[in-house]
C-alpha positions as CSV (number, residue, x, y, z in Angstrom):
1,M,-19.1,-29.3,-37.5
2,N,-21.7,-29.3,-40.2
3,N,-22.3,-27.6,-43.5
4,Q,-25.1,-25.3,-42.2
5,Q,-22.9,-24.0,-39.4
6,L,-20.1,-23.1,-41.8
7,S,-22.3,-21.4,-44.3
8,T,-23.4,-18.7,-41.9
9,D,-22.1,-15.2,-42.5
10,E,-22.3,-14.2,-38.8
11,P,-19.0,-14.8,-36.8
12,V,-19.3,-17.0,-33.8
13,E,-18.8,-14.9,-30.6
14,I,-18.1,-15.7,-27.0
15,N,-20.8,-14.5,-24.7
16,P,-19.1,-11.8,-22.6
17,T,-21.4,-12.6,-19.7
18,D,-20.7,-16.4,-19.9
19,S,-20.6,-17.5,-16.2
20,T,-17.9,-20.1,-17.1
21,A,-15.4,-17.5,-18.2
22,T,-13.0,-15.8,-15.8
23,P,-13.4,-12.1,-15.2
24,A,-10.6,-11.3,-17.6
25,E,-12.1,-13.6,-20.3
26,Q,-15.4,-11.9,-20.0
27,L,-13.8,-8.5,-20.6
28,I,-11.2,-9.7,-23.1
29,P,-12.8,-12.5,-25.0
30,E,-9.7,-13.0,-27.2
31,E,-8.0,-14.4,-24.1
32,R,-10.4,-17.3,-23.7
33,E,-8.6,-19.7,-26.0
34,S,-5.1,-18.8,-25.0
35,R,-5.4,-18.5,-21.3
36,F,-4.9,-22.1,-20.6
37,F,-1.6,-22.4,-22.5
38,A,1.8,-21.5,-21.2
39,A,2.3,-19.0,-23.9
40,D,-0.3,-16.3,-24.9
41,T,-1.1,-16.8,-28.6
42,S,-4.0,-14.3,-28.8
43,G,-1.9,-11.4,-30.0
44,V,-3.6,-8.9,-27.6
45,A,-1.1,-8.7,-24.7
46,C,1.9,-6.3,-24.9
47,L,3.6,-7.2,-21.6
48,N,5.3,-10.4,-20.8
49,H,3.2,-12.2,-18.2
50,D,2.5,-15.5,-16.5
51,S,-0.5,-17.3,-14.9
52,F,0.1,-15.4,-11.6
53,D,-0.3,-12.1,-13.5
54,L,-3.5,-13.3,-15.1
55,D,-4.8,-14.4,-11.6
56,S,-3.8,-11.0,-10.1
57,F,-5.8,-9.1,-12.8
58,D,-8.8,-11.4,-12.2
59,Q,-8.6,-10.7,-8.5
60,A,-8.4,-7.0,-8.9
61,I,-11.5,-7.1,-11.2
62,S,-13.4,-9.2,-8.6
63,D,-12.4,-7.1,-5.5
64,Y,-12.6,-3.6,-7.0
65,P,-16.0,-2.9,-8.7
66,N,-15.0,0.5,-10.0
67,F,-12.0,-1.1,-11.7
68,R,-14.2,-3.5,-13.6
69,Q,-16.6,-0.8,-14.5
70,T,-13.8,1.4,-15.9
71,I,-12.5,-1.6,-17.9
72,E,-16.0,-2.2,-19.4
73,E,-16.3,1.5,-20.3
74,S,-12.9,1.6,-21.9
75,G,-13.7,-1.5,-23.9
76,G,-16.9,0.1,-25.0
77,T,-15.1,3.2,-26.3
78,L,-12.0,1.5,-27.7
79,S,-12.2,-2.1,-28.8
80,T,-8.6,-2.7,-27.5
81,G,-9.2,-0.7,-24.3
82,S,-9.8,-3.7,-22.0
83,A,-6.5,-5.3,-23.1
84,L,-4.8,-1.9,-22.7
85,M,-6.0,-1.6,-19.2
86,R,-4.7,-5.0,-18.3
87,D,-1.3,-4.2,-19.7
88,L,-1.2,-0.9,-17.8
89,F,-2.3,-2.8,-14.6
90,W,0.6,-5.2,-15.1
91,S,3.0,-2.3,-15.7
92,F,2.2,-1.1,-12.2
93,H,1.6,-4.4,-10.4
94,K,4.5,-6.5,-11.7
95,R,7.9,-6.3,-10.0
96,A,9.8,-6.1,-13.3
97,P,7.3,-5.2,-16.1
98,M,8.7,-5.6,-19.6
99,I,7.1,-4.8,-23.0
100,A,7.6,-8.2,-24.7
101,P,4.5,-9.5,-26.4
102,P,4.4,-13.3,-26.0
103,A,2.9,-13.5,-29.5
104,P,2.9,-11.2,-32.5
105,L,0.4,-8.4,-31.9
106,K,-2.7,-8.0,-34.0
107,H,-2.5,-4.7,-35.9
108,S,-5.2,-3.1,-33.9
109,Y,-3.4,-3.9,-30.6
110,E,-0.1,-2.4,-31.7
111,V,-1.6,0.9,-30.6
112,N,-1.6,-0.4,-27.0
113,R,2.1,-1.0,-27.3
114,Q,2.7,2.5,-28.5
115,I,0.7,3.9,-25.6
116,L,2.5,1.7,-23.1
117,E,5.9,2.9,-24.4
118,Q,4.8,6.5,-24.0
119,V,3.6,5.9,-20.4
120,M,6.5,3.7,-19.2
121,N,9.1,6.1,-20.4
122,T,7.9,9.0,-18.2
123,I,9.4,9.8,-14.8
124,E,5.9,10.0,-13.4
125,W,5.3,6.3,-14.1
126,K,8.4,5.5,-12.1
127,Q,7.2,7.8,-9.3
128,V,3.8,6.1,-9.2
129,R,5.4,2.7,-8.9
130,E,7.6,4.0,-6.1
131,A,4.5,5.3,-4.3
132,G,3.6,1.6,-3.7
133,T,1.9,-0.1,-6.6
134,A,4.1,-3.2,-7.0
135,D,2.2,-6.3,-5.7
136,D,-0.7,-4.1,-4.5
137,L,-3.9,-4.8,-6.4
138,M,-5.8,-1.7,-5.2
139,M,-3.0,0.9,-5.8
140,S,-2.3,-0.7,-9.3
141,S,-6.0,-0.4,-10.1
142,I,-6.1,3.2,-9.0
143,A,-3.1,4.1,-11.2
144,T,-4.4,2.2,-14.2
145,M,-7.9,3.8,-14.3
146,G,-6.8,7.4,-14.7
147,V,-4.0,6.7,-17.1
148,A,-6.1,4.5,-19.4
149,E,-8.9,7.1,-19.6
150,N,-6.6,10.0,-20.4
151,A,-4.6,8.0,-22.9
152,I,-7.6,6.8,-24.8
153,N,-9.2,10.3,-24.9
154,A,-5.9,11.7,-26.3
155,L,-6.2,9.5,-29.3
156,G,-9.2,11.5,-30.6
157,Q,-12.5,10.2,-31.8
158,S,-11.4,9.8,-35.5
159,T,-8.4,7.6,-34.5
160,I,-10.6,5.6,-32.1
161,R,-13.1,4.9,-34.9
162,K,-10.3,3.8,-37.2
163,I,-8.9,1.4,-34.5
164,N,-12.3,0.0,-33.9
165,N,-12.8,-0.6,-37.6
166,L,-9.4,-2.1,-37.9
167,N,-10.1,-4.5,-35.1
168,E,-13.5,-5.5,-36.7
169,L,-11.8,-6.1,-40.1
170,E,-9.0,-8.2,-38.5
171,T,-11.6,-10.3,-36.7
172,E,-13.6,-10.8,-39.9
173,M,-10.4,-11.7,-41.8
174,S,-9.4,-14.2,-39.3
175,Q,-12.8,-15.8,-39.3
176,L,-12.8,-16.0,-43.1
177,F,-9.4,-17.7,-43.2
178,S,-10.5,-20.1,-40.5
179,Q,-13.7,-20.9,-42.5
180,A,-11.7,-21.5,-45.7
181,E,-9.4,-24.0,-43.9
182,A,-12.4,-25.8,-42.3
183,L,-14.1,-26.1,-45.7
184,D,-10.9,-27.4,-47.3
185,D,-10.7,-30.1,-44.6
186,L,-14.4,-31.1,-45.3
187,A,-13.8,-31.1,-49.1
188,K,-10.9,-33.6,-48.7
189,E,-13.2,-36.0,-46.9
190,A,-16.2,-35.5,-49.3
191,K,-16.6,-37.0,-52.7
192,G,-18.0,-36.0,-56.1
193,K,-20.3,-33.0,-56.4
194,K,-20.2,-32.4,-52.6
195,A,-16.4,-32.1,-52.6
196,K,-16.5,-29.6,-55.5
197,E,-19.1,-27.5,-53.7
198,L,-17.1,-27.4,-50.5
199,F,-13.9,-26.6,-52.4
200,D,-15.5,-23.7,-54.3
201,R,-16.9,-22.3,-51.0
202,A,-13.4,-22.5,-49.5
203,Q,-12.0,-20.6,-52.4
204,Q,-14.6,-17.9,-52.1
205,A,-14.0,-17.6,-48.3
206,R,-10.2,-17.3,-49.0
207,L,-10.8,-14.7,-51.7
208,N,-13.0,-12.7,-49.3
209,A,-10.3,-13.0,-46.6
210,E,-7.6,-11.7,-48.9
211,Q,-9.8,-8.8,-50.0
212,T,-10.4,-8.0,-46.3
213,Q,-6.7,-8.3,-45.6
214,T,-6.0,-5.6,-48.2
215,Q,-8.5,-3.3,-46.4
216,V,-6.7,-4.2,-43.1
217,D,-3.3,-3.3,-44.4
218,E,-4.5,0.1,-45.8
219,L,-6.4,0.9,-42.5
220,H,-3.4,-0.2,-40.5
221,E,-1.2,2.3,-42.2
222,E,-3.8,5.1,-41.6
223,V,-4.0,4.1,-37.9
224,N,-0.2,4.2,-37.5
225,N,0.0,7.7,-39.0
226,A,-2.8,8.9,-36.8
227,V,-1.2,7.4,-33.6
228,D,2.2,8.9,-34.5
229,Q,0.6,12.3,-34.7
230,A,-1.1,11.8,-31.4
231,Q,2.0,10.5,-29.4
232,A,2.9,13.9,-27.9
233,G,-0.7,14.3,-26.7
234,I,-0.8,10.8,-25.4
235,R,2.4,11.3,-23.4
236,Q,1.2,14.6,-22.0
237,A,-2.2,13.2,-21.0
238,A,-0.5,10.2,-19.4
239,R,1.9,12.4,-17.4
240,Q,-1.0,14.4,-16.0
241,A,-3.0,11.3,-15.1
242,L,0.1,9.7,-13.5
243,S,0.6,12.8,-11.3
244,E,-3.0,12.7,-10.2
245,A,-2.8,9.0,-9.6
246,E,0.3,9.5,-7.4
247,Q,-1.5,12.0,-5.2
248,E,-4.5,9.7,-4.9
249,I,-2.3,6.7,-4.0
250,D,-0.4,8.8,-1.4
251,S,-3.6,10.0,0.2
252,T,-5.1,6.4,0.1
253,N,-1.9,5.0,1.7
254,E,-2.0,7.7,4.4
255,A,-5.6,6.7,5.2
256,I,-4.8,3.0,5.3
257,K,-1.6,3.5,7.4
258,A,-3.3,5.8,9.8
259,Y,-6.1,3.5,10.7
260,S,-4.4,0.1,10.4
261,A,-1.1,0.9,12.1
262,G,0.9,1.0,8.9
263,Y,3.4,3.5,10.3
264,D,4.8,1.2,13.0
265,Q,5.9,-2.4,13.1
266,G,3.4,-5.1,13.3
267,G,0.2,-3.0,12.8
268,F,-3.2,-4.3,13.6
269,G,-2.7,-7.5,11.6
270,L,-3.5,-5.7,8.3
271,S,0.0,-5.5,6.8
272,K,0.5,-4.9,3.1
273,N,0.7,-8.7,2.5
274,G,-2.1,-9.6,4.8
275,Q,-4.7,-7.0,4.0
276,S,-7.0,-7.9,1.2
277,T,-8.0,-5.4,-1.5
278,K,-11.6,-5.5,-0.3
279,E,-10.5,-4.6,3.3
280,K,-8.3,-1.8,2.1
281,L,-11.0,-0.5,-0.3
282,Q,-13.6,-0.4,2.5
283,L,-11.2,1.5,4.8
284,A,-10.2,3.9,2.1
285,Q,-13.8,4.6,1.0
286,R,-14.8,5.3,4.6
287,V,-12.0,7.7,5.1
288,R,-12.7,9.5,1.8
289,S,-16.3,10.0,2.8
290,S,-15.3,12.1,5.9
291,D,-13.3,15.3,5.7
292,K,-12.4,14.9,9.4
293,L,-11.0,11.3,8.9
294,K,-9.0,12.5,5.9
295,Q,-7.5,15.4,8.0
296,I,-6.7,13.1,10.9
297,A,-5.0,10.6,8.4
298,E,-2.9,13.3,6.9
299,L,-1.8,14.6,10.4
300,C,-1.4,11.1,11.8
301,G,1.5,10.3,9.5
302,R,3.6,13.2,10.8
303,L,2.7,12.7,14.5
304,T,3.4,9.0,14.4
305,R,6.7,9.4,12.7
306,I,7.7,11.9,15.4
307,A,6.5,9.5,18.1
308,L,8.5,6.6,16.8
309,A,11.6,8.7,16.2
310,V,11.4,10.0,19.8
311,Q,11.0,6.4,21.1
312,K,13.9,5.2,19.0
313,A,16.2,8.0,20.4
314,K,15.5,6.9,24.0
315,V,17.9,4.7,25.9
316,K,16.3,1.2,25.6
317,H,18.1,-0.4,28.5
318,P,19.2,1.1,31.9
319,P,22.9,0.9,32.7
320,D,24.2,-2.5,33.8
321,E,25.5,-2.8,37.4
322,I,28.9,-4.3,38.3
323,A,28.3,-7.2,40.6
324,S,31.8,-8.8,41.0
325,I,34.9,-10.0,39.1
326,E,34.8,-13.1,36.9
327,I,37.2,-14.7,34.3
328,G,36.6,-14.8,30.6
329,N,37.8,-13.1,27.4
330,N,35.3,-10.3,26.9
331,V,37.6,-7.4,26.0
332,A,34.8,-4.8,26.5
333,R,34.5,-5.8,30.2
334,M,38.2,-6.5,30.9
335,L,40.0,-5.1,33.9
336,P,42.6,-2.4,33.3
337,S,45.3,-4.5,34.9
338,E,44.8,-7.1,32.3
339,L,45.0,-4.6,29.5
340,C,48.4,-3.5,30.9
341,L,49.8,-6.8,29.8
342,L,49.5,-5.6,26.2
343,A,51.7,-2.5,27.0
344,D,54.8,-4.7,27.7
345,P,56.1,-6.7,24.7
346,E,57.4,-9.4,27.1
347,L,54.0,-9.9,28.5
348,E,51.9,-10.0,25.3
349,D,52.3,-13.8,25.0
350,I,50.8,-14.2,28.5
351,F,47.8,-12.0,27.5
352,A,47.3,-14.1,24.4
353,L,47.4,-17.3,26.3
354,K,45.0,-16.1,29.0
355,F,42.7,-14.8,26.2
356,I,42.6,-18.1,24.4
357,E,42.0,-20.0,27.7
358,K,39.4,-17.4,28.8
359,R,41.3,-16.7,32.0
360,L,41.4,-12.9,31.8
361,M,39.8,-11.0,34.7
362,Q,36.7,-9.1,33.7
363,Y,33.7,-7.3,35.3
364,E,30.6,-9.4,36.0
365,L,27.5,-7.2,35.2
366,I,23.9,-7.6,36.3
367,H,21.4,-6.9,33.6
368,H,18.3,-5.0,34.7
369,E,15.2,-6.3,33.0
370,P,12.7,-3.5,32.0
371,Q,9.9,-3.2,34.5
372,G,6.3,-3.3,33.5
373,R,4.7,0.1,33.2
374,G,1.2,1.1,33.9
375,P,-1.3,2.2,31.1
376,I,-1.1,5.2,28.9
377,I,-4.3,7.2,29.5
378,L,-5.3,10.0,27.1
379,A,-8.2,12.2,28.1
380,I,-9.6,14.2,25.2
381,D,-11.8,17.2,25.8
382,E,-14.7,17.0,23.3
383,S,-16.5,20.2,24.2
384,A,-18.0,22.2,21.3
385,S,-15.1,24.6,21.2
386,M,-12.6,21.8,20.4
387,D,-14.2,21.7,16.9
388,E,-12.5,24.9,16.1
389,P,-8.9,25.9,15.1
390,A,-6.5,27.0,17.9
391,C,-6.2,30.4,16.1
392,A,-7.5,32.2,13.0
393,E,-4.3,31.4,11.0
394,E,-4.9,27.6,11.1
395,D,-7.4,25.3,9.4
396,T,-6.8,22.2,11.6
397,T,-9.2,21.9,14.5
398,K,-8.1,21.2,18.0
399,E,-10.2,18.0,17.9
400,V,-8.5,16.7,14.7
401,W,-5.0,17.4,16.3
402,S,-6.0,15.5,19.5
403,K,-7.2,12.5,17.5
404,G,-3.9,12.5,15.6
405,V,-2.1,12.4,18.9
406,A,-4.3,9.6,20.1
407,L,-3.4,7.4,17.1
408,A,0.3,8.2,17.6
409,L,0.2,7.3,21.3
410,M,-1.5,4.0,20.3
411,A,1.7,3.3,18.2
412,I,3.8,4.0,21.2
413,A,1.7,1.6,23.3
414,R,2.1,-1.1,20.7
415,L,5.8,-0.5,20.7
416,Q,6.1,-0.7,24.5
417,K,3.4,-3.4,24.8
418,R,1.5,-1.2,27.2
419,D,-2.3,-0.9,27.7
420,I,-3.8,2.4,26.5
421,A,-7.1,4.0,27.3
422,I,-8.7,6.8,25.4
423,I,-11.2,8.8,27.5
424,H,-13.6,11.0,25.6
425,F,-15.2,13.6,27.9
426,A,-17.4,16.6,27.7
427,S,-20.3,17.5,29.9
428,R,-20.6,15.8,33.3
429,N,-22.7,12.9,32.0
430,Q,-20.7,12.6,28.8
431,I,-17.8,10.2,29.2
432,Q,-16.7,7.2,27.1
433,T,-13.6,5.0,27.4
434,Q,-12.0,2.9,24.8
435,F,-9.4,0.4,26.2
436,F,-6.8,-1.3,24.1
437,N,-4.7,-4.2,25.5
438,K,-1.1,-3.5,24.6
439,G,-2.2,-0.9,22.1
440,E,-3.7,-3.5,19.7
441,A,-6.8,-2.3,17.9
442,S,-8.6,-3.2,14.7
443,P,-9.0,-0.5,11.9
444,E,-12.7,-0.3,12.9
445,E,-11.7,0.5,16.5
446,A,-9.1,3.1,15.4
447,L,-11.8,4.8,13.2
448,E,-14.1,4.9,16.2
449,V,-11.4,6.7,18.2
450,A,-11.1,9.3,15.4
451,E,-14.8,9.7,14.7
452,F,-16.3,9.9,18.2
453,F,-17.1,13.5,19.4
454,Y,-19.5,14.7,22.0
455,N,-19.7,18.4,21.1
456,G,-20.8,19.2,24.7
457,T,-19.5,21.4,27.5
458,T,-16.6,20.7,29.8
459,A,-16.5,18.8,33.1
460,F,-13.1,17.7,34.4
461,E,-13.9,15.6,37.4
462,P,-15.5,12.6,35.6
463,W,-12.5,11.8,33.5
464,M,-10.1,12.2,36.4
465,T,-12.2,9.7,38.4
466,K,-12.3,7.3,35.5
467,A,-8.5,7.6,35.0
468,L,-7.9,6.7,38.7
469,E,-10.1,3.6,38.3
470,L,-8.0,2.5,35.4
471,I,-4.8,3.0,37.3
472,D,-6.2,1.1,40.3
473,D,-7.1,-1.8,38.0
474,S,-3.7,-1.9,36.4
475,R,-1.1,-4.5,37.5
476,F,1.7,-2.0,37.1
477,D,2.6,1.4,38.6
478,K,4.1,4.3,36.6
479,A,1.1,5.1,34.4
480,D,1.3,8.1,32.1
481,V,-1.8,10.3,31.9
482,I,-2.2,13.0,29.3
483,C,-5.1,15.4,29.0
484,V,-5.8,17.5,25.9
485,T,-8.2,20.5,26.6
486,D,-8.9,24.0,25.5
487,G,-10.0,25.2,28.9
488,L,-10.9,23.9,32.4
489,A,-13.9,23.7,34.6
490,S,-13.5,23.7,38.3
491,I,-12.0,20.7,40.3
492,S,-13.3,20.0,43.8
493,A,-10.8,19.7,46.7
494,T,-11.8,16.1,47.3
495,V,-11.2,15.0,43.7
496,K,-7.9,16.9,43.6
497,T,-6.7,15.4,46.9
498,N,-7.6,11.8,45.8
499,W,-5.8,12.5,42.5
500,L,-2.6,13.7,44.0
501,Q,-2.5,10.9,46.6
502,T,-3.0,8.2,43.9
503,K,-0.5,9.9,41.7
504,A,2.2,9.7,44.3
505,A,1.4,6.2,45.5
506,R,1.3,4.7,42.0
507,E,4.2,6.8,40.7
508,M,2.0,8.2,38.0
509,R,3.1,11.0,35.6
510,A,0.6,13.5,34.4
511,F,0.8,15.9,31.5
512,G,-1.7,18.7,30.5
513,I,-1.9,20.2,27.1
514,L,-3.8,23.5,27.0
515,I,-4.6,24.6,23.5
516,G,-5.3,28.2,22.4
517,T,-6.1,29.7,25.9
518,N,-4.7,30.4,29.3
519,E,-8.0,29.7,31.0
520,G,-7.5,27.2,33.9
521,A,-3.7,27.0,33.4
522,G,-3.1,27.2,37.1
523,V,-5.6,24.5,37.9
524,L,-4.2,22.2,35.2
525,A,-0.6,22.8,36.4
526,S,-1.7,21.8,40.0
527,I,-2.6,18.3,39.0
528,T,0.1,17.6,36.4
529,D,3.9,17.3,36.3
530,A,4.0,19.5,33.2
531,M,1.4,21.9,31.9
532,L,2.2,22.4,28.2
533,P,0.5,25.5,26.6
534,L,0.0,25.3,22.8
535,D,-1.0,28.6,21.2
536,M,-0.6,27.4,17.6
537,L,-1.0,23.8,16.5
538,K,1.7,24.2,13.8
539,N,4.2,24.9,16.6
540,D,3.6,21.6,18.3
541,N,7.1,19.9,18.0
542,P,8.4,20.7,21.6
543,I,5.1,19.5,23.1
544,L,5.1,16.3,20.9
545,E,8.7,15.5,21.9
546,T,7.7,15.8,25.5
547,I,4.6,13.6,25.5
548,F,6.0,11.1,23.0
549,S,9.0,10.4,25.3
550,I,6.8,8.5,27.8
């Protein structure tokens, strides 16, 4: 440190774009000196936190560009805005957030504490956390952005200017006191005239710091009064923002669950703990950019829950078969003659002895292992008319409904560890098959199932031929074939005969769902075990329970 450096009137600043600083340090320069200590001594953080919380915030900034941009904009409007957003982020992300500043707050940052108290005391804040923000970087970022913007705007321009001025004065005061101490230290080491000069400069710096402190105290009182008057507006703005954030989080969660198997066990390998913020962000952005994908995501949640509930209600194991009599002490399989021993007090001791020695007679049961089943095959009509509602009273198109069914059947396939094939068909030369081993698919593949659409005419025979090929290639019998259509073309006698013969030989079950019309109902019924008419998509529960019971 030299004399020339100390004499400058300009405060030394940390370059916010310094490549050696972490993302949080670039946005909140005050953190730079305190970050590497166990306790935060900067006086800018309102919530108790640790190094894991600091790293989580850095990760969110790195993974979510919109989050970083919002932080920069907040810091540009309100000098304490970046630190406020970090505290808000922790309030959503931490398992047990607690307002407990690790060091006395600077006067300008006490406003952040008041805003946090207003936010965290609302029922909406609790509801947003219950929507799934804890330990989730992306959801916490979404909640933080809206709340911070609304809360800062609710302060009003006049109060914001006072807070910014207060922060500048505090920074100036701190620098002056630090300069006075440094000059005092140099004066002690110097001698003669040089020592006197340094001592006088230290006295002047201290006097300037005390004068600035007086200004800080006066402005601090003004800021407190202004914030007190704005508290009701801050709370109201925060509640509105929290409600909007909850809706956005719910819709984002729906999108992620729909296309990454989040509604059933296991998923596509993109569980909440395994899926990065970048992966979830890319998926959510892709869904948001398509009205159809958003509609399918909304519908998929209901259909998949129905599918899994139907599966759960099914008998998981067939009845065991009695093979012979054996000895043991399994009361559930005990012969009635042995139980009679308990009816006679004089024979109870014999029962007890035989039970201890495992010599009671009981049924020997043979357990039947579940047999492998053939693939699930869903054929989806993608003629132009499927891109319309089933009736005038509905908004959901037949295609959107059929794609929701496809994703729900993929959940069943994963549960049963069965192969599933999705056959997209329209005109005679328009047919495409997507095959998923044991129902496993990546989010990209699930999106392809939902997005693909021919918009052609209707030809039935090509998909029937393709389905029979898949059944012939399968190792197992008992395939389940489901066709969703809104009207049939003709089926030749040859194709129909081959279909019915293979159906009987391979113990295949076939279901036909005919939406919004009776056209071709007889033909569809002739090649299926059950022809299921659906006039209105909102009345789909009986049909769903039938096809989801496969």
